[in-house]
MDTraj code that builds the backbone (N, CA, C; nanometers):
import mdtraj as md
import numpy as np

residues = "UNK UNK UNK UNK UNK UNK UNK UNK UNK UNK UNK UNK UNK UNK UNK UNK UNK UNK UNK UNK UNK UNK UNK UNK UNK UNK UNK UNK UNK UNK UNK UNK UNK UNK UNK UNK UNK UNK UNK UNK UNK UNK UNK UNK UNK UNK UNK UNK UNK UNK UNK UNK UNK UNK UNK UNK UNK UNK UNK UNK UNK UNK UNK UNK UNK UNK UNK UNK UNK UNK UNK UNK UNK UNK UNK UNK UNK UNK UNK UNK UNK UNK UNK UNK UNK UNK UNK UNK UNK UNK UNK UNK UNK UNK UNK UNK UNK UNK UNK UNK UNK UNK UNK UNK UNK UNK UNK UNK UNK UNK UNK UNK UNK UNK UNK UNK UNK UNK UNK UNK UNK UNK UNK UNK UNK UNK UNK UNK UNK UNK UNK".split()
xyz = np.array([
    [0.1098, 0.9086, -0.9672],
    [0.0459, 0.9498, -0.7907],
    [0.1478, 1.0194, -0.8020],
    [0.2566, 0.9754, -0.8111],
    [0.4000, 1.0230, -0.7698],
    [0.4253, 1.2064, -0.7912],
    [0.3740, 1.2568, -0.9429],
    [0.3873, 1.3555, -0.9172],
    [0.3082, 1.5101, -0.8986],
    [0.1946, 1.4011, -0.8260],
    [0.0759, 1.5101, -0.7569],
    [0.1693, 1.5420, -0.5827],
    [0.2178, 1.4516, -0.5439],
    [0.2922, 1.4037, -0.4127],
    [0.3561, 1.5951, -0.4217],
    [0.3950, 1.6704, -0.3050],
    [0.4491, 1.7751, -0.2971],
    [0.6157, 1.7165, -0.2281],
    [0.7360, 1.7690, -0.2779],
    [0.8761, 1.8145, -0.2307],
    [0.9211, 1.8929, -0.1594],
    [0.9605, 1.8258, -0.0563],
    [1.0420, 1.8443, 0.0258],
    [1.1469, 1.8799, 0.0262],
    [1.2001, 1.9699, 0.0678],
    [1.3645, 2.0129, 0.0842],
    [1.4426, 1.8882, 0.2215],
    [1.3974, 1.9194, 0.3481],
    [1.4194, 1.7759, 0.3913],
    [1.5683, 1.8175, 0.4696],
    [1.5997, 1.9486, 0.4955],
    [1.7572, 1.9552, 0.5308],
    [1.8396, 1.9303, 0.4978],
    [1.7734, 1.9272, 0.3045],
    [1.9189, 1.8914, 0.2161],
    [1.9727, 2.0863, 0.1295],
    [1.9905, 2.0254, 0.1058],
    [2.0922, 2.1976, -0.0013],
    [1.9840, 2.3633, -0.0094],
    [1.9246, 2.3638, -0.0111],
    [1.8293, 2.5364, -0.1644],
    [1.8096, 2.4863, -0.2584],
    [1.8927, 2.4034, -0.3558],
    [1.9280, 2.4160, -0.5081],
    [1.9176, 2.2591, -0.4864],
    [1.8541, 2.2026, -0.4069],
    [1.8470, 2.0395, -0.4152],
    [1.6855, 2.0368, -0.4428],
    [1.6839, 1.8998, -0.5767],
    [1.5730, 1.8527, -0.6307],
    [1.4537, 1.8438, -0.5073],
    [1.4937, 1.8047, -0.3905],
    [1.3877, 1.7617, -0.2822],
    [1.3433, 1.6214, -0.3176],
    [1.3063, 1.5892, -0.2282],
    [1.2387, 1.4371, -0.2204],
    [1.0612, 1.3962, -0.1573],
    [1.0593, 1.3110, -0.1691],
    [0.8738, 1.2883, -0.1902],
    [0.8268, 1.3128, -0.0643],
    [0.6869, 1.3647, -0.0207],
    [0.6467, 1.3580, 0.0894],
    [0.6490, 1.2724, 0.1679],
    [0.6303, 1.1759, 0.0504],
    [0.6280, 0.9870, 0.0823],
    [0.6642, 0.9800, -0.0085],
    [0.7986, 0.8329, 0.1146],
    [0.9089, 0.8063, 0.0445],
    [0.7733, 0.6838, -0.1415],
    [0.8516, 0.6698, -0.2500],
    [0.8217, 0.5705, -0.3373],
    [0.8503, 0.4334, -0.2706],
    [0.9392, 0.4015, -0.2143],
    [0.9266, 0.3157, -0.1869],
    [0.7780, 0.2491, -0.0904],
    [0.7705, 0.3253, -0.0024],
    [0.5393, 0.3315, 0.0689],
    [0.4866, 0.3436, -0.0533],
    [0.4019, 0.4077, -0.1640],
    [0.3409, 0.3671, -0.2723],
    [0.3789, 0.2439, -0.2971],
    [0.5328, 0.2535, -0.3974],
    [0.5163, 0.0616, -0.4146],
    [0.4956, -0.0613, -0.3615],
    [0.5279, -0.0295, -0.1922],
    [0.4946, -0.1606, -0.1980],
    [0.3762, -0.2026, -0.1900],
    [0.2668, -0.0697, -0.1181],
    [0.1074, -0.0413, -0.1004],
    [0.0415, -0.1242, -0.2371],
    [0.1417, 0.0215, -0.3489],
    [-0.0162, -0.0757, -0.4952],
    [0.0554, -0.2604, -0.4820],
    [0.1601, -0.3246, -0.4631],
    [0.2329, -0.4062, -0.5498],
    [0.1314, -0.4673, -0.3972],
    [0.1021, -0.4211, -0.2748],
    [-0.0310, -0.5071, -0.2186],
    [-0.1394, -0.5335, -0.2400],
    [-0.2081, -0.4224, -0.3140],
    [-0.3169, -0.4341, -0.3700],
    [-0.3114, -0.5316, -0.5169],
    [-0.1867, -0.5047, -0.6219],
    [-0.2256, -0.5658, -0.7402],
    [-0.2043, -0.7755, -0.6704],
    [-0.1748, -0.7879, -0.6429],
    [-0.1089, -0.8653, -0.5423],
    [-0.2173, -0.9778, -0.4581],
    [-0.2519, -0.8517, -0.3919],
    [-0.3632, -0.9492, -0.2736],
    [-0.5130, -0.9296, -0.3474],
    [-0.6071, -0.7999, -0.4263],
    [-0.6851, -0.8166, -0.3964],
    [-0.7422, -0.9223, -0.4304],
    [-0.8964, -0.9484, -0.4733],
    [-0.9820, -1.0743, -0.5108],
    [-1.0554, -0.9993, -0.6391],
    [-0.9691, -1.0870, -0.7259],
    [-1.0214, -1.1217, -0.8440],
    [-1.1380, -1.1148, -0.9110],
    [-1.2287, -1.2052, -0.8502],
    [-1.3759, -1.1957, -0.8636],
    [-1.4565, -1.1093, -0.8384],
    [-1.4036, -1.0164, -0.7922],
    [-1.4831, -0.9005, -0.8009],
    [-1.4260, -0.8283, -0.9138],
    [-1.5745, -0.7856, -1.0096],
    [-1.5035, -0.6989, -1.1199],
    [-1.4567, -0.5575, -1.1051],
    [-1.4306, -0.5657, -1.0517],
    [-1.3908, -0.3815, -1.0844],
    [-1.2385, -0.3355, -1.0837],
    [-1.2013, -0.2014, -1.0893],
    [-1.0342, -0.2056, -1.0888],
    [-1.0095, -0.1870, -0.9532],
    [-0.8714, -0.1250, -0.9893],
    [-0.7985, -0.0371, -0.8122],
    [-0.8299, 0.0635, -0.8212],
    [-0.8749, 0.1693, -0.7432],
    [-0.8658, 0.3260, -0.7138],
    [-0.7704, 0.3918, -0.6682],
    [-0.7740, 0.5137, -0.6434],
    [-0.6725, 0.5443, -0.5829],
    [-0.7616, 0.7124, -0.5827],
    [-0.7031, 0.7112, -0.4687],
    [-0.7300, 0.8700, -0.4494],
    [-0.6487, 0.9959, -0.4333],
    [-0.6254, 1.1013, -0.4294],
    [-0.5612, 1.1821, -0.4047],
    [-0.5896, 1.3015, -0.3766],
    [-0.5916, 1.3284, -0.2459],
    [-0.6995, 1.5346, -0.1672],
    [-0.6182, 1.5530, -0.1013],
    [-0.6306, 1.6313, -0.0616],
    [-0.4828, 1.7812, -0.0385],
    [-0.4781, 1.6728, 0.1604],
    [-0.5106, 1.5865, 0.2239],
    [-0.4658, 1.5741, 0.3371],
    [-0.4073, 1.4090, 0.3330],
    [-0.4243, 1.2979, 0.2288],
    [-0.4439, 1.2047, 0.2548],
    [-0.4152, 1.1349, 0.0896],
    [-0.3886, 0.9930, 0.1154],
    [-0.3674, 0.9094, -0.0529],
    [-0.4471, 0.7771, -0.0141],
    [-0.5442, 0.7754, -0.0245],
    [-0.6488, 0.6265, -0.0386],
    [-0.5749, 0.5278, -0.1415],
    [-0.5924, 0.4081, -0.1633],
    [-0.5248, 0.3438, -0.2714],
    [-0.7262, 0.2026, -0.2269],
    [-0.7652, 0.1470, -0.2872],
    [-0.8870, 0.0390, -0.2593],
    [-0.8786, -0.0043, -0.3764],
    [-0.8529, -0.1326, -0.3204],
    [-0.8776, -0.3075, -0.4283],
    [-0.9503, -0.3622, -0.2915],
    [-0.9745, -0.4723, -0.3922],
    [-1.1998, -0.5326, -0.3940],
    [-1.1518, -0.6528, -0.3177],
    [-1.2137, -0.6416, -0.2253],
    [-1.2836, -0.7734, -0.1403],
    [-1.1420, -0.8145, -0.0309],
    [-1.2207, -0.8060, 0.0261],
    [-1.1658, -0.7898, 0.2351],
    [-1.0638, -0.8934, 0.2332],
    [-0.9970, -0.8708, 0.3651],
    [-0.8768, -0.9557, 0.3779],
    [-0.8681, -1.0976, 0.4020],
    [-0.8390, -1.1418, 0.3085],
    [-0.8206, -1.2674, 0.2969],
    [-0.7818, -1.3842, 0.4273],
    [-0.8532, -1.5534, 0.4837],
    [-0.7826, -1.6285, 0.5220],
    [-0.8206, -1.6191, 0.6174],
    [-0.8760, -1.4560, 0.7299],
    [-0.9513, -1.4405, 0.8867],
    [-0.8339, -1.3715, 0.9198],
    [-0.7468, -1.2958, 0.8320],
    [-0.6816, -1.2336, 0.8565],
    [-0.7454, -1.1162, 0.9294],
    [-0.6080, -1.0247, 0.9814],
    [-0.7463, -0.8669, 1.0675],
    [-0.6049, -0.7665, 1.0039],
    [-0.7036, -0.6228, 1.0603],
    [-0.5422, -0.5609, 1.0504],
    [-0.4334, -0.5239, 1.0916],
    [-0.4742, -0.6291, 1.2249],
    [-0.3850, -0.5849, 1.3216],
    [-0.2769, -0.6872, 1.3015],
    [-0.3192, -0.7945, 1.2730],
    [-0.2127, -0.9059, 1.1510],
    [-0.1376, -0.8839, 1.1237],
    [-0.1716, -0.7727, 0.9700],
    [-0.1671, -0.7307, 0.8962],
    [-0.0017, -0.6192, 0.9115],
    [0.0012, -0.5562, 1.0391],
    [0.0039, -0.4152, 1.1245],
    [0.1775, -0.5432, 1.1656],
    [0.1176, -0.6474, 1.2258],
    [0.2434, -0.7737, 1.2964],
    [0.2804, -0.8093, 1.2624],
    [0.2876, -0.8010, 1.1307],
    [0.3331, -0.9120, 1.0537],
    [0.3284, -1.0629, 1.0467],
    [0.1434, -1.1146, 1.0611],
    [0.0903, -1.2056, 1.0647],
    [0.0864, -1.2308, 0.9150],
    [0.0818, -1.3700, 0.8791],
    [0.0874, -1.3494, 0.7037],
    [0.0297, -1.5114, 0.7024],
    [-0.0861, -1.5509, 0.6266],
    [-0.1301, -1.6386, 0.5885],
    [-0.1325, -1.6601, 0.4258],
    [-0.1913, -1.8290, 0.3641],
    [-0.1353, -1.8264, 0.2698],
    [-0.2479, -1.7509, 0.2181],
    [-0.1663, -1.6849, 0.0798],
    [-0.2096, -1.5337, -0.0017],
    [-0.3657, -1.6458, -0.0820],
    [-0.4271, -1.5325, -0.0882],
    [-0.6056, -1.6201, -0.1880],
    [-0.5015, -1.5760, -0.3129],
    [-0.3736, -1.5391, -0.3801],
    [-0.3906, -1.4430, -0.5392],
    [-0.2229, -1.6462, -0.5715],
    [-0.2445, -1.7282, -0.5116],
    [-0.1034, -1.8197, -0.4919],
    [-0.0271, -1.7539, -0.5792],
    [-0.0774, -1.8290, -0.7374],
    [0.0130, -1.8692, -0.8613],
    [0.0973, -1.7221, -0.8928],
    [0.0127, -1.5481, -0.8731],
    [0.0642, -1.4478, -0.9172],
    [0.1148, -1.3812, -0.8585],
    [0.0549, -1.4471, -0.6519],
    [0.2516, -1.4509, -0.5523],
    [0.4047, -1.4809, -0.5537],
    [0.3711, -1.6369, -0.7003],
    [0.4472, -1.6980, -0.7440],
    [0.5329, -1.6041, -0.8342],
    [0.4787, -1.5173, -0.9109],
    [0.5208, -1.4815, -1.0026],
    [0.5712, -1.3531, -0.9886],
    [0.5562, -1.2758, -0.8565],
    [0.5113, -1.1204, -0.9101],
    [0.7007, -1.0981, -0.7894],
    [0.7734, -1.1164, -0.7713],
    [0.9401, -1.0938, -0.7793],
    [0.9987, -1.1237, -0.8693],
    [0.9684, -1.2066, -0.9549],
    [1.0043, -1.1342, -1.1018],
    [0.9432, -1.0357, -1.2477],
    [0.7923, -1.0131, -1.1727],
    [0.7370, -0.9271, -1.2290],
    [0.6992, -0.7421, -1.1919],
    [0.7241, -0.7509, -1.0176],
    [0.6992, -0.6683, -0.9700],
    [0.7932, -0.5906, -0.8696],
    [0.8029, -0.4560, -0.7849],
    [0.8995, -0.4199, -0.7688],
    [0.8590, -0.5350, -0.6268],
    [0.9370, -0.6692, -0.5621],
    [0.8763, -0.7506, -0.5000],
    [0.9464, -0.7215, -0.3722],
    [0.9532, -0.7186, -0.2474],
    [1.1008, -0.7793, -0.1444],
    [0.9918, -0.8178, -0.0887],
    [0.9567, -0.9072, -0.0941],
    [0.8955, -1.0002, -0.0109],
    [0.8525, -1.1047, 0.0993],
    [0.6788, -1.2163, 0.1073],
    [0.6669, -1.2264, 0.1494],
    [0.6017, -1.1665, 0.2434],
    [0.5402, -1.0951, 0.3047],
    [0.4798, -1.0307, 0.4498],
    [0.5504, -0.9354, 0.4348],
    [0.6282, -0.8632, 0.3848],
    [0.7401, -0.7272, 0.4101],
    [0.6683, -0.6274, 0.3917],
    [0.6260, -0.6213, 0.2963],
    [0.5440, -0.4304, 0.2935],
    [0.4226, -0.3932, 0.3724],
    [0.3624, -0.4253, 0.4599],
    [0.2990, -0.3984, 0.5688],
    [0.3869, -0.3213, 0.6523],
    [0.5094, -0.3739, 0.6855],
    [0.5824, -0.3871, 0.7979],
    [0.6772, -0.2905, 0.7309],
    [0.7129, -0.3005, 0.6082],
    [0.8745, -0.2251, 0.5840],
    [0.7891, -0.0656, 0.5495],
    [0.6500, -0.0972, 0.5106],
    [0.5739, 0.0657, 0.4633],
    [0.5864, 0.2018, 0.6254],
    [0.5320, 0.0683, 0.6971],
    [0.4641, 0.1644, 0.8107],
    [0.6134, 0.1766, 0.8650],
    [0.7054, 0.1409, 0.8735],
    [0.8564, 0.1700, 0.9678],
    [0.9249, 0.3136, 0.8723],
    [0.9181, 0.3149, 0.7569],
    [0.9477, 0.3625, 0.6293],
    [0.8349, 0.5474, 0.6689],
    [0.7168, 0.4772, 0.7374],
    [0.6134, 0.6539, 0.7069],
    [0.4792, 0.5727, 0.8175],
    [0.4690, 0.5796, 0.9595],
    [0.3663, 0.5447, 1.0236],
    [0.2372, 0.6062, 1.0127],
    [0.2179, 0.7101, 0.9153],
    [0.0865, 0.7818, 0.9186],
    [-0.0328, 0.6801, 0.8464],
    [0.0595, 0.5563, 0.7881],
    [-0.0586, 0.4971, 0.7681],
    [-0.1701, 0.3960, 0.7851],
    [-0.3217, 0.3943, 0.7697],
    [-0.4063, 0.3553, 0.8465],
    [-0.4477, 0.2524, 0.6916],
    [-0.5340, 0.0651, 0.8012],
    [-0.5814, -0.0185, 0.7427],
    [-0.7174, 0.0234, 0.7564],
    [-0.8389, -0.0269, 0.6362],
    [-0.9738, -0.0523, 0.7147],
    [-1.0155, -0.2315, 0.6150],
    [-1.0551, -0.2880, 0.6775],
    [-1.0944, -0.4104, 0.5879],
    [-1.1994, -0.3954, 0.6283],
    [-1.3073, -0.3543, 0.5016],
    [-1.4686, -0.3789, 0.5014],
    [-1.5096, -0.5035, 0.4624],
    [-1.5617, -0.4987, 0.5644],
    [-1.5911, -0.7079, 0.4759],
    [-1.7472, -0.7196, 0.4292],
    [-1.8222, -0.6121, 0.4625],
    [-1.9661, -0.5997, 0.4878],
    [-1.9184, -0.5298, 0.2562],
    [-1.8313, -0.4222, 0.2577],
    [-1.8922, -0.3657, 0.1713],
    [-1.7268, -0.4338, -0.0180],
    [-1.6479, -0.5682, 0.0798],
    [-1.5566, -0.6389, -0.0052],
    [-1.4448, -0.5295, -0.0553],
    [-1.3954, -0.4618, 0.0497],
    [-1.3005, -0.4008, 0.0098],
    [-1.1815, -0.3523, 0.0502],
    [-1.0380, -0.3316, 0.0591],
    [-0.9908, -0.3021, 0.1651],
    [-0.8955, -0.1396, 0.1193],
    [-0.9267, -0.1278, 0.2182],
    [-0.8566, 0.0437, 0.1742],
    [-0.7190, 0.0761, 0.2640],
    [-0.6437, 0.1129, 0.2226],
    [-0.5066, 0.1782, 0.2620],
    [-0.5134, 0.3477, 0.2170],
    [-0.5366, 0.4130, 0.3979],
    [-0.5501, 0.5205, 0.3986],
    [-0.3675, 0.6196, 0.4514],
    [-0.2922, 0.6761, 0.3495],
    [-0.1834, 0.7535, 0.3937],
    [-0.2132, 0.8821, 0.3788],
    [-0.1639, 0.9932, 0.5183],
    [-0.1504, 1.0688, 0.6050],
    [-0.1073, 1.1781, 0.5094],
    [-0.1133, 1.2780, 0.4772],
    [-0.0353, 1.3947, 0.3288],
    [-0.0237, 1.4516, 0.4954],
    [0.1715, 1.5174, 0.5343],
    [0.1737, 1.6165, 0.6514],
    [0.2229, 1.7399, 0.5054],
    [0.1190, 1.8815, 0.5802],
    [0.1674, 1.9492, 0.5197],
    [0.0872, 2.0814, 0.4785],
])
top = md.Topology()
chain = top.add_chain()
for i, resn in enumerate(residues, 1):
    res = top.add_residue(resn, chain, resSeq=i)
    for name in ("N", "CA", "C"):
        top.add_atom(name, md.element.get_by_symbol(name[0]), res)
traj = md.Trajectory(xyz[None], top)
């Protein structure tokens, strides 16, 4: 997904390589969330769609344990759906701590929207692309 992003100079020297339009850490945090929190009882894969104006990450399962989109945007967390996977996440993934991924992503790049589709049993993150 990183190779499809535009790189911008952002007040850097003319000859600089440029930085990705969306910070790498934002994409990493959101993908880790999709891997850790998806519903593995639903037989489907995590999907990434890259469009000119947005990037979408769609994972199986609605938010667990009665969480809402507003809850996760405020950092409220409840017991994870995948407790065993979560316990190993620190050792195998670029993982920075329970409950911090969404908050950190929003602080670094606020143009992120979340959809908790209960009827469709999926959770979708949409990252707006500017420019």
